[in-house]
C-alpha positions as CSV (number, residue, x, y, z in Angstrom):
1,M,97.0,10.1,63.4
2,Y,94.5,12.6,64.8
3,L,91.0,11.0,64.6
4,M,88.9,13.9,65.8
5,E,89.2,16.3,62.9
6,S,86.1,18.2,61.9
7,A,85.0,21.7,60.9
8,D,84.0,22.4,64.5
9,E,87.1,20.9,66.2
10,S,88.9,24.1,67.0
11,R,85.9,25.4,68.9
12,R,85.5,22.2,70.7
13,L,89.2,22.1,71.8
14,L,89.1,25.7,73.1
15,E,85.9,25.2,75.0
16,Q,87.3,22.0,76.5
17,E,90.5,23.8,77.6
18,Q,88.5,26.6,79.1
19,S,86.1,24.4,81.0
20,Q,88.7,22.6,83.1
21,D,90.8,24.0,85.9
22,T,94.0,23.8,83.8
23,R,95.4,27.1,85.2
24,A,95.5,25.7,88.7
25,M,97.0,22.4,87.5
26,L,99.8,24.2,85.6
27,R,100.7,26.0,88.8
28,R,100.4,22.8,90.9
29,T,102.8,20.9,88.7
30,G,105.5,23.6,88.8
31,L,105.0,26.2,86.1
32,K,106.2,29.5,87.4
33,A,107.2,33.0,86.5
34,G,110.2,33.3,84.3
35,D,110.1,29.7,83.0
36,R,110.9,28.6,79.5
37,A,107.9,26.3,78.7
38,L,106.7,24.1,76.0
39,D,103.1,23.1,75.1
40,A,103.5,19.9,73.1
41,G,100.4,19.5,70.9
42,C,99.1,22.9,71.6
43,G,96.1,22.9,69.2
44,P,94.5,26.3,68.8
45,G,96.6,27.7,71.7
46,G,94.2,27.9,74.6
47,I,96.5,26.3,77.1
48,A,99.5,28.1,75.8
49,E,97.8,31.3,76.6
50,L,97.3,30.2,80.2
51,M,101.0,29.2,80.4
52,A,102.0,32.6,79.0
53,E,100.1,34.3,81.8
54,Q,101.9,32.3,84.4
55,V,105.5,32.6,83.0
56,G,104.9,36.4,82.6
57,E,107.0,38.8,80.6
58,G,110.2,37.3,81.9
59,G,109.4,33.8,80.6
60,H,108.6,32.3,77.2
61,V,106.2,29.7,75.9
62,T,106.6,27.7,72.7
63,G,103.6,25.8,71.3
64,V,104.0,23.0,68.7
65,D,101.3,21.1,66.8
66,V,101.4,18.8,63.8
67,H,98.3,20.5,62.3
68,A,99.3,23.6,60.3
69,G,95.8,25.1,60.6
70,R,95.8,24.9,64.3
71,V,99.3,26.5,64.5
72,A,98.0,29.4,62.2
73,E,95.0,29.9,64.5
74,A,97.1,29.9,67.6
75,Q,99.5,32.5,66.1
76,E,96.6,34.7,65.1
77,R,95.0,34.5,68.5
78,N,98.2,35.3,70.3
79,R,99.9,37.8,68.0
80,H,99.7,40.4,70.8
81,R,101.7,38.1,73.2
82,P,105.4,38.5,72.5
83,Q,106.3,35.7,75.0
84,L,104.5,33.1,72.8
85,T,105.9,31.3,69.8
86,F,104.1,28.6,67.7
87,L,105.7,26.1,65.4
88,Q,104.4,23.2,63.3
89,A,106.1,20.0,64.5
90,D,105.4,16.5,65.6
91,V,105.7,16.0,69.4
92,R,107.7,12.8,68.6
93,A,110.3,14.8,66.7
94,T,110.0,18.5,67.5
95,G,113.4,19.7,66.1
96,L,113.8,21.8,69.1
97,P,117.1,22.1,71.0
98,A,118.0,19.6,73.8
99,D,117.7,20.8,77.4
100,A,115.8,23.9,76.3
101,F,112.8,24.0,78.6
102,D,112.2,24.3,82.3
103,Y,108.6,23.0,82.0
104,V,107.0,20.8,79.3
105,W,103.3,20.2,79.1
106,S,101.3,17.9,76.8
107,Q,97.5,17.4,77.0
108,Y,95.2,14.9,75.1
109,V,98.0,14.0,72.7
110,F,99.4,10.6,74.0
111,E,96.0,8.9,73.6
112,Y,96.5,9.2,69.8
113,L,100.1,7.8,69.8
114,P,100.6,4.1,69.5
115,D,104.3,4.9,69.9
116,R,103.9,7.2,73.0
117,Q,107.3,6.2,74.3
118,A,108.8,8.0,71.4
119,A,106.9,11.2,72.4
120,L,108.0,10.9,76.0
121,T,111.6,10.4,75.0
122,E,111.4,13.6,72.9
123,L,109.8,15.6,75.7
124,L,112.6,14.4,78.0
125,R,115.2,15.4,75.5
126,V,114.0,19.0,75.2
127,T,113.7,19.4,79.0
128,R,116.6,20.6,81.0
129,P,118.0,18.5,83.9
130,G,115.8,19.4,86.9
131,G,112.9,20.5,84.7
132,R,109.4,19.2,84.8
133,V,107.6,17.0,82.3
134,V,103.8,16.9,82.6
135,V,101.4,14.8,80.5
136,S,97.6,15.1,80.9
137,D,95.3,12.6,79.3
138,I,92.0,10.8,79.5
139,D,91.2,7.5,81.2
140,G,88.0,5.6,80.2
141,L,86.2,8.5,78.6
142,G,82.6,7.6,77.8
143,F,82.2,4.6,80.1
144,Q,81.5,6.2,83.5
145,N,77.7,6.5,83.4
146,W,74.9,5.2,85.6
147,P,72.5,4.0,84.6
148,F,74.3,2.8,81.5
149,P,72.0,0.7,79.4
150,E,73.7,-2.4,78.1
151,H,73.0,-1.6,74.4
152,L,74.8,1.7,74.8
153,R,77.7,0.1,76.7
154,Q,78.1,-2.4,73.9
155,G,77.9,0.3,71.2
156,T,80.5,2.4,73.1
157,Q,82.7,-0.6,73.2
158,R,82.4,-1.0,69.4
159,I,83.5,2.5,68.9
160,L,86.5,1.9,71.3
161,E,87.5,-1.2,69.3
162,A,87.4,0.7,66.0
163,L,89.6,3.4,67.5
164,E,92.0,0.9,69.0
165,A,92.5,-0.5,65.5
166,R,93.8,2.9,64.6
167,G,96.2,3.1,67.5
168,F,94.0,5.1,69.9
169,D,94.3,4.3,73.6
170,L,91.3,5.3,75.8
171,Y,93.1,4.1,78.9
172,V,96.4,5.8,78.4
173,G,96.1,8.0,81.5
174,R,96.6,5.1,83.9
175,K,99.7,3.9,82.0
176,L,101.7,7.1,82.1
177,F,102.9,6.7,85.7
178,S,104.7,3.4,84.7
179,D,106.0,5.1,81.5
180,F,107.5,8.0,83.5
181,R,109.2,5.6,86.0
182,R,110.7,3.4,83.3
183,A,111.9,6.5,81.5
184,G,113.9,7.5,84.6
185,L,111.9,10.5,85.7
186,K,112.1,11.3,89.4
187,D,109.5,12.4,91.9
188,V,106.7,11.0,89.7
189,R,103.3,12.1,90.9
190,V,99.7,11.7,89.5
191,H,96.8,14.1,89.9
192,L,93.2,13.4,89.1
193,M,91.3,16.2,87.3
194,P,87.6,16.1,86.3
195,F,87.1,16.0,82.6
196,Y,83.4,16.6,83.2
197,L,80.9,15.8,85.9
198,A,77.2,15.7,85.2
199,P,74.9,14.7,88.0
200,G,71.5,15.0,86.3
201,A,71.1,16.4,82.8
202,A,74.3,17.4,81.1
203,E,74.8,21.1,80.2
204,A,74.5,22.2,76.6
205,R,78.3,22.6,76.2
206,L,78.9,18.9,77.1
207,L,76.2,17.7,74.8
208,K,77.7,19.8,72.0
209,D,81.1,18.4,72.8
210,W,79.9,14.9,72.3
211,E,77.9,15.7,69.2
212,T,81.1,17.1,67.6
213,R,83.0,14.1,68.8
214,F,80.5,11.6,67.3
215,E,80.5,13.6,64.0
216,A,84.2,13.5,63.7
217,L,84.4,9.8,64.5
218,A,81.7,8.7,62.1
219,P,84.0,7.6,59.2
220,V,86.0,5.3,61.6
221,A,83.2,4.2,63.9
222,S,80.1,3.7,61.7
223,P,81.4,0.5,59.9
224,A,81.5,-1.1,63.4
225,F,77.7,-0.7,63.4
226,G,77.1,-1.9,59.9
227,G,76.4,1.6,58.6
228,M,75.6,5.2,59.3
229,E,72.0,4.7,60.3
230,A,72.8,2.3,63.2
231,Y,75.7,4.5,64.3
232,R,73.5,7.6,64.4
233,E,70.9,5.6,66.4
234,H,73.7,4.8,69.0
235,C,74.8,8.4,69.1
236,E,71.3,9.7,69.7
237,G,70.8,7.2,72.5
238,F,74.1,8.2,74.1
239,L,73.2,11.9,74.0
240,A,69.7,11.1,75.4
241,M,71.5,9.3,78.3
242,L,73.7,12.4,78.9
243,A,70.5,14.5,79.0
244,D,68.7,12.2,81.5
245,P,68.1,14.2,84.7
246,E,68.1,10.9,86.7
247,G,71.6,9.7,85.7
248,L,75.2,10.4,86.7
249,K,77.8,10.9,84.0
250,Y,81.5,11.7,84.6
251,A,85.0,11.4,83.1
252,V,88.4,12.0,84.5
253,T,91.8,13.2,83.3
254,L,95.0,11.9,84.9
255,V,97.9,14.3,85.0
256,T,101.3,12.7,85.4
257,E,104.4,14.8,86.3
258,G,108.0,14.0,86.9
259,T,111.5,15.6,87.1
260,K,114.2,15.0,84.6
261,P,117.4,13.8,86.4
């Protein structure tokens, strides 16, 4: 279940994709010209666009997402790119042919999947022998702050526990290396990519990202605070911490890659 839905979520996703050095990571993990590639959980299509640039006219990129509105948006944004196709499908059961792709990418999807092994099994199924499977996900988002006032740390932990009750895993990034090894993938490697780094006051884009995140999570998280007023007080305090010019705030993404035997 996707927990981050809001009227502003497509904008947040696209800005998030564009703010990270995803293009370099795609190249580093093996995406190349002429590849048949899959973006599993493509959202509004921002990363699929980068993938299409790298595979070129001789390659093809398929994007799948469970959200029909995101698929429609991705199709509209990329209607001028013939090497891009978007389909509505669950990453755990795509309906795509077996052994169809040279390179498979999935970003910020596994954190929402309590049955992430089913998703990895499906990504392996659609990857050809010798092809690359790459999963990029968060690890500890929201907890790497200093100073981190204790009341804000406790409030952030309350939000985490509310999300965990819905199957969300804030620490999924560190678990994927073992998942890949157990699934039989070869040459498994892990890369660390900044999600954000804010020495001093966070920039407006990052503050807006967190505002949108807090708004979307309100129905799930506010009961953990006893109501909306206390939840909003926590959110305002967290945003003030991000804006503090004296503090350091950062978050990381772990990118795990492996080869299908």
